[in-house]
C-alpha positions in Angstrom: -14.6 17.2 -22.3 -15.7 20.3 -20.5 -17.4 20.1 -17.2 -19.1 22.6 -15.0 -17.1 24.3 -12.3 -18.0 23.3 -8.7 -20.1 26.0 -7.0 -18.1 25.7 -3.8 -15.1 23.8 -2.7 -15.2 24.7 0.9 -16.1 21.2 2.3 -13.7 19.4 0.0 -10.9 21.9 0.8 -11.5 21.4 4.5 -11.3 17.6 4.1 -8.3 17.9 1.8 -6.4 20.1 4.3 -7.1 17.7 7.1 -6.0 14.8 5.0 -2.7 16.4 4.0 -2.0 17.4 7.6 -2.7 13.9 8.8 -0.3 12.5 6.2 2.4 15.0 7.1 2.1 14.4 10.9 1.9 10.6 10.5 -1.5 10.5 12.3 -2.7 7.8 9.9 -1.0 4.8 11.4 -1.8 2.1 8.8 -2.3 1.7 5.1 -6.0 0.8 5.8 -6.5 4.2 7.6 -4.8 6.1 4.8 -7.0 4.3 2.2 -10.2 5.0 4.0 -9.3 8.6 4.5 -8.6 8.8 0.7 -12.0 7.4 0.0 -13.7 10.0 2.3 -11.9 12.7 0.4 -13.0 11.4 -3.0 -16.6 11.0 -1.7 -16.6 14.6 -0.6 -15.3 15.8 -4.0 -17.9 13.7 -6.0 -20.8 14.9 -3.7 -19.8 18.5 -4.0 -19.1 18.7 -7.7 -21.5 19.7 -10.5 -21.6 17.1 -13.3 -24.2 15.7 -15.6 -22.5 12.8 -17.2 -19.9 10.2 -16.2 -17.5 11.9 -18.6 -17.9 15.2 -16.6 -17.2 13.3 -13.4 -14.1 11.6 -14.7 -12.7 14.9 -15.9 -13.2 16.3 -12.4 -11.5 13.4 -10.7 -8.6 13.2 -13.1 -8.0 17.0 -12.8 -8.1 16.9 -9.0 -5.9 13.8 -9.0 -3.1 15.6 -11.0 -3.3 18.6 -8.7 -3.2 16.5 -5.5 -0.3 14.4 -6.5 1.9 17.3 -7.5 1.7 18.0 -3.7 2.2 14.4 -2.5 4.1 12.6 -5.3 5.5 9.8 -3.0 2.1 8.7 -1.7 1.6 5.9 -4.2 -1.2 4.1 -2.4 -3.3 7.2 -2.2 -3.0 7.7 -5.9 -3.9 4.1 -6.5 -7.2 4.6 -4.7 -8.0 7.6 -7.0 -7.1 5.6 -10.1 -9.2 2.6 -8.9 -12.2 4.8 -8.4 -11.7 6.4 -11.9 -11.5 2.9 -13.4 -14.6 1.6 -11.7 -16.7 4.6 -12.7 -15.4 4.3 -16.2 -16.4 0.7 -16.4 -19.8 1.0 -14.8 -20.8 4.1 -16.8 -19.8 2.9 -20.2 -23.3 2.2 -21.4 -25.2 4.6 -19.2 -24.2 7.8 -21.0 -25.7 6.4 -24.2 -29.2 6.5 -22.6 -30.0 10.0 -21.4 -33.0 8.7 -19.5 -30.6 7.0 -17.1 -28.6 10.0 -16.1 -30.5 10.5 -12.9 -29.8 6.9 -12.0 -26.1 7.4 -12.8 -25.8 10.6 -10.7 -27.8 9.1 -7.8 -26.3 5.7 -7.5 -23.1 5.2 -9.5 -20.7 7.0 -7.2 -22.3 5.5 -4.1 -21.9 2.0 -5.4 -18.3 2.7 -6.5 -17.3 4.1 -3.1 -19.0 1.2 -1.3 -17.1 -1.3 -3.4 -13.8 0.2 -2.6 -14.6 0.5 1.1 -15.6 -3.1 1.3 -12.3 -4.1 -0.4 -10.2 -2.0 2.0 -12.0 -3.1 5.2 -11.9 -6.8 4.3 -8.3 -6.8 2.9 -6.5 -7.6 6.1 -8.8 -10.4 7.2 -9.0 -12.0 3.7 -5.2 -12.0 3.5 -4.8 -13.4 7.0 -7.2 -16.3 6.3 -4.7 -17.8 3.9 -2.0 -18.1 6.5 -2.5 -21.8 7.3 -1.4 -22.6 3.7 2.0 -21.0 4.3 2.8 -21.5 8.0 3.3 -25.0 9.4 3.8 -26.6 12.8 7.1 -25.8 14.6 8.4 -23.6 11.9 10.5 -20.5 12.5 9.1 -17.3 10.8 11.0 -14.1 10.4 9.4 -10.7 9.9 10.6 -7.1 9.9 9.0 -3.9 11.1 5.4 -3.1 11.6 2.6 -4.4 9.4 -1.0 -4.7 10.3 -1.5 -7.3 7.6 1.5 -9.5 8.7 0.4 -9.2 12.3 -3.1 -10.5 11.5 -1.6 -13.2 9.2 0.6 -14.6 12.0 -2.2 -14.4 14.6 -4.6 -16.2 12.4 -2.1 -19.1 11.8 -1.4 -19.3 15.6 -5.0 -20.4 16.1 -4.1 -23.8 14.8 -0.3 -23.9 14.6 2.5 -23.6 17.1 5.5 -21.8 15.6 8.2 -19.4 16.6 8.4 -15.8 15.3 11.6 -13.8 15.1 11.0 -10.0 14.7 13.7 -7.6 13.5 13.2 -4.3 15.3 13.6 -2.2 12.1 15.8 0.6 13.3 16.0 3.6 13.6 12.3 3.9 14.3 11.9 0.5 16.0 8.5 -0.4 14.5 9.3 -4.1 15.2 8.9 -3.5 18.9 5.2 -2.9 18.6 4.4 -5.9 16.5 6.6 -8.1 18.7 4.7 -6.9 21.8 1.3 -7.4 20.1 2.2 -11.0 19.1 3.4 -11.9 22.5 0.2 -10.5 24.1 -1.7 -12.8 21.6 0.2 -15.8 23.0 2.7 -16.3 20.2 6.3 -17.4 20.9 8.3 -14.3 19.9 12.0 -13.3 19.8 12.9 -9.6 19.1 16.3 -9.1 17.5 18.4 -6.2 16.3 18.6 -5.7 12.5 22.4 -6.5 12.6 21.6 -10.0 13.9 19.5 -11.0 10.9 22.3 -12.6 8.8 23.5 -14.5 11.9 20.1 -16.0 12.7 18.6 -16.4 9.3 19.9 -19.9 8.6 17.5 -21.1 11.3 14.5 -19.6 9.6 11.9 -21.5 7.4 10.0 -18.6 5.9 10.2 -14.8 5.8 6.9 -13.0 5.8 6.8 -9.2 5.4 4.5 -6.4 4.5 5.3 -3.6 2.1 4.5 0.1 1.6 3.7 -0.3 -2.1 4.3 -2.6 -5.1 5.7 -1.2 -8.3 4.6 -2.4 -11.8 7.5 -4.8 -12.2 6.8 -6.5 -8.9 9.5 -4.6 -7.0 8.7 -3.4 -3.5 8.6 0.0 -1.8 9.4 -1.4 1.6 10.7 -0.6 5.1 14.4 0.4 5.2 16.4 -2.7 5.8 14.1 -5.0 3.8 16.6 -5.1 0.8 19.3 -6.5 3.0 16.9 -9.0 4.5 15.8 -10.1 1.0 19.4 -10.5 -0.1 20.2 -12.7 3.0 17.1 -14.8 2.2 18.2 -15.3 -1.4 21.7 -16.3 -0.2 20.2 -19.0 2.1 17.4 -20.0 -0.3 14.7 -19.0 2.1 11.3 -18.1 0.6 10.3 -14.5 1.1 6.5 -13.9 1.1 4.9 -10.5 0.9 1.4 -9.9 2.4 -0.4 -7.0 0.8 -3.7 -5.5 -0.3 -4.3 -5.4 -4.1 -4.8 -1.6 -3.7 -1.0 -1.3 -3.0 -0.3 -2.3 -6.6 1.0 0.8 -8.5 1.2 1.2 -12.3 4.4 3.1 -11.8 7.9 1.8 -12.2 10.9 2.5 -10.0 12.8 4.7 -10.2 11.3 7.8 -11.7 11.5 11.4 -10.5 8.3 11.1 -8.5 9.0 8.0 -6.5 12.7 8.2 -5.4 13.0 7.9 -1.6 13.1 11.2 0.1 15.6 11.6 3.0 14.4 11.6 6.6 16.4 13.6 9.3 19.9 12.2 9.8 19.5 12.9 13.6 17.1 9.9 13.7 20.1 7.6 12.8 23.0 9.2 14.6 23.1 11.6 17.6 24.4 15.1 17.2 27.6 14.1 19.2 29.1 12.8 16.0 31.4 14.9 13.8 29.5 17.9 12.4 30.8 17.3 8.9 29.6 13.7 8.8 26.8 13.2 6.3 24.4 10.4 7.1 21.7 9.4 4.6 18.4 8.2 6.1 16.1 7.2 3.2 12.4 6.8 3.6 12.2 3.3 2.1 14.1 0.5 0.5 13.5 -0.7 -3.1 13.5 -4.5 -3.3 13.7 -5.9 -6.9 11.2 -8.6 -7.9 13.7 -11.3 -8.3 14.2 -11.3 -4.5 10.4 -11.9 -3.8 9.1 -15.5 -3.8 5.3 -14.9 -3.6 2.7 -12.2 -3.1 -0.3 -13.0 -1.0 -3.1 -10.5 -1.7 -6.6 -10.2 -0.2 -8.2 -12.2 -3.1 -5.3 -14.0 -4.8 -1.7 -15.1 -4.6 0.8 -14.6 -7.4 4.4 -14.6 -8.4 6.1 -11.2 -9.0 6.0 -11.9 -12.8 2.2 -11.8 -12.7 1.9 -8.4 -11.0 1.9 -6.4 -14.3 -1.2 -8.3 -15.6 -3.0 -7.6 -12.3 -2.2 -3.9 -12.7 -3.5 -3.8 -16.3 -6.8 -5.3 -15.1 -7.1 -2.9 -12.2 -6.2 0.3 -14.0 -7.5 -0.4 -17.5 -4.3 0.3 -19.5 -6.0 -0.2 -22.9 -4.6 2.3 -25.3 -1.5 4.4 -25.8 -3.1 7.6 -24.5 -4.2 6.0 -21.2 -1.0 4.1 -20.8 1.0 7.3 -21.2 -1.2 8.9 -18.6 -0.6 6.2 -16.0 3.0 5.4 -16.7 
């Protein structure tokens, strides 16, 4: 379907440039911040574009989505936000286009309600996930976590209101994200021990439950997680310790691992070893670990909890994979 070209892209281009720079410079410090920035970008595009029907708007969004993710193919969560907006607009506008008299209502209200729905879901995700913690953390248990996760931090703090338990935090080298969450938990009054990543297997037999966050979740229920999480998950499996993943539903991606767009890119090797080592030594520093679904016990989302085997059904509901044409586009 053809759509009118936008008369100006200046505001959107400014917002887009700012967004890409913030991603590159890691100025967006959490998945919530990234998601909200993505929504602001989409809102700017919709408000600036010229369209008369929902079909026109969907064409604009899909075209811009393809262009954007040629530039940031590894930002799965950002792409999920775009796909979610496209899905909601498609659902809500299904009958409106049949009645031309309602086009003004569509143009005036549809995108506003769509954006509001996504924003509410994003802003409430952490608190809604955290409110389920008392079902999974019990008195005098030992909980192990790794790295920095806003959702896991809130999850543990919520449980600490009514339960006394001990938290072991792996520091998540080389960037030591675990130091921040350990400090935040201690300030909130929790009993916390910070350990090096190499001590995980030694101490894990004392642990009751492992609770972690994740960067994204692939269509098969596998994780795009902090480096070191795969080793942690293998140790948990060896000792039959449940591994629980706290996540927003918007981290569910309809993509599988691996494909050419979602292989981990390599971060600077100097972050792992100092330059004093042999100059011919090659050190790989991947940006994330892939954790297969068979190592995950349970996902706790903002509105539901599910086993990894159920993730694909959730994705089909979220992204409307109805026909071969759409399935090919998403997968």
